[in-house]
N, C-alpha and C positions, 0 to 999 in steps of 0.2 A: 504494500500500500504506500504509494509515494506521497503521503502527506508530508510536505517539505518543512513547513513551519506552522506553528500555532502560537499566536500572540494574544495574550489577555491584556488588553489595554486598560480596562477597569472592569468593575463587576457587571457593567451593562454592555460592554463592547469587546468583540473578539475578531481577530483577523486570522484566516486560514489560507495557506498557500500550497498549491499542488504542483509537483514536478511531473510533467506529462511524459511518462515513459512507456505506457501500455499501448498496445495496438488498438485500432478502432474497434475491432470485434471484442477485445477484452473489456474495453470501457463500456461498450453497449450492453453486453450480456446481462449484468445484474440490474439494469435500470428499467423502470416502468415509466415511460414517457407519455405525456399527454399527446393526443393526435396532432395538435398543431406544432408541438415541439418535435415530434417525429418527422413531420413534414419539413420543418425548418432544417433539421440536421441532414436529411436525405437530399435536400435541395442545394446543400453547400458543395461547391466545386472543389474546394481544397480539403484534403484529409486533415491537414494541420488545423483548419478551422473547425472541422467536425470533432476532432479530438479535444480541442479547447472547449467547445460547447459541452461535450459529454463530461469532461473533467470537472466543469463547474457543477454539474449535477451530482458528481461524487462528493464535492465539497459540501453541497447542500445536505447530503446524507451524514457527513461528519458533524453538522450542526443539528441533526435530528429532523431535517426536513426532507421532502420529496419534491419532484418536479411539479406535482399537483399543488404544492403550497406556494408556488411562485407564479406571479402574473405581472403584466406590463401595462402601464397606462398609455394614453394617446401620444405622449412625448417620448415613449420608449424607456421610461424609467421603471426599473423592477420594484416590486413590492411583495411582501409576504402576507399571507392571509391572516396571520395572528397579530398583525399591526406593527411588528418590529420593522426597523429600517434595514435595508440591504443595498449593497453596491457590489458590482461584479466586474472583473477584468480578466483578459487573457492575452498573452503575448508570446508567440513562439512556443517555448516548452514550459511555460509557467502560466498558471491561472490563480486567481485570488478572489476571495469573498470576504466582505466585512458585514457583520450583523450587529445592530445596536438598538438600544431604546431611543437613541437620538439620531438626527439626520447625519448621514455619512456618505462619503465617496471614496473610491479606491482606484488606483491605476498602477499597472506594471508596464515598464518600458525597457527595451533592450538599449544598452548604452552604445550609441553609434555616432561616429564623427559627423555624419550628414545632418545631424540636428542643428549644427552651427549654420548651415546654409539657410535654414528657415527661421533662425532665431528672431529676426526682425518682425516676423509674422505673429509671434506670441509674447515677445519681451518688449517692455517699454520702460516702466519705472525701474525694473531690475538692472538695466544697463548702468545705473548709477553706482552699483556696487560690484558688478561683474568685471573681471579682468580677462579680456579675450586672449591674453598671452599666457595665462596661468595654466599649470598642468591639470588642474581640476575643472577647467572651463566646461568641458563636455559633460562631466559628471554633474556640475551645478545646473547646466541647462536642462539636463534630464530630470533633475529634481523639480525644477520650476515647471517644466511641462507636466510632470506627473501630478503636482499639486493643483495646477490649473485645470487639468483634465478631471481631477477628482472633484474640484469645485463645480465644474460644468455638470458632472453627473449628479451631484448633490442638488443643485439648484434646478436643473432640467427645465430651463426657460428658453424657448427659441429666440434668437436674436442676440444672445450674449456672445461677446467676443473676448478671447483670451487676452489680447493685447490691451484692449480698452477698459475692460470691466473687472479684471482680476489682478491683484497685487500680492506679491510674496515678499515678506519682510526679510532683510539680510539674515543669512544663516551660515553655519560652518559645519564641517563634517566631524568635529569634535562633539557636536550636539546631535540630537536625533529628531529635532523638531523646530518649528518656527510658527509665527502667526501669519495668517493670510486674510485677505479682505476681498469681498465683492462690493464694488462700487457701481450701482446700477439704478438708474432712474431716480437720482437724488436721494438714494438710501444707501447706507453702508452696513455691511454684515461682516462680523468678525468670526473667524474660525481658527481652531488649532490644527496644525498639520504636523505630520510625522513622516519620516522616510528611512529606508534601510536599503542596503545594497547586497547583492549576492550573485555569484556566477556571471558577472557582467550585465546584470539587470538592476533596475531601480524600482522599488515599490514605494509609492507615496499614498497617504490616506489623510482625509480631513474629517473633523468631528464638529458637529454643532455644539454650542455651549449650553 
């Protein structure tokens, strides 16, 4: 069972990360998928995406849920039938799920140099403290992207832009978290964010206060 990490953030919030090592058939065999979930996974052209989708259902089982407990709203945001908050991510060989009594968002990203090419599309305020020549520049960009992606998943509001509406306060890798903000339609929302690195990947997640 490749449950890679389980992180108890507090008594109400847990993150679980799966390393996807099984075949499609091995992942599918023990699952009881809803008809629309089965249709979704069978319609995916990439086996990597199929295995990512199925590994998330295995993470649900680790939390004591099944595919039947999960549903999505009109904005594509996942929800649990018992009212707890959930966020989902998968990237290449890792998937992650966070479940909490409070609003949450999670993202896993592979650390890749090409993120620097698109930095201006999602970074604005953060350029004030980023050093583009620093050895950890790519790592920091990946954290910022992950936090902003997590905010986007948490807020799930069409029209929000990473560069204009999300801010990540300066952080270091000696720490494991920072504060982030959503500044949208004359209102500001403050969130706590956390991040960790493993096997060339970055996981970031945000929590409502």
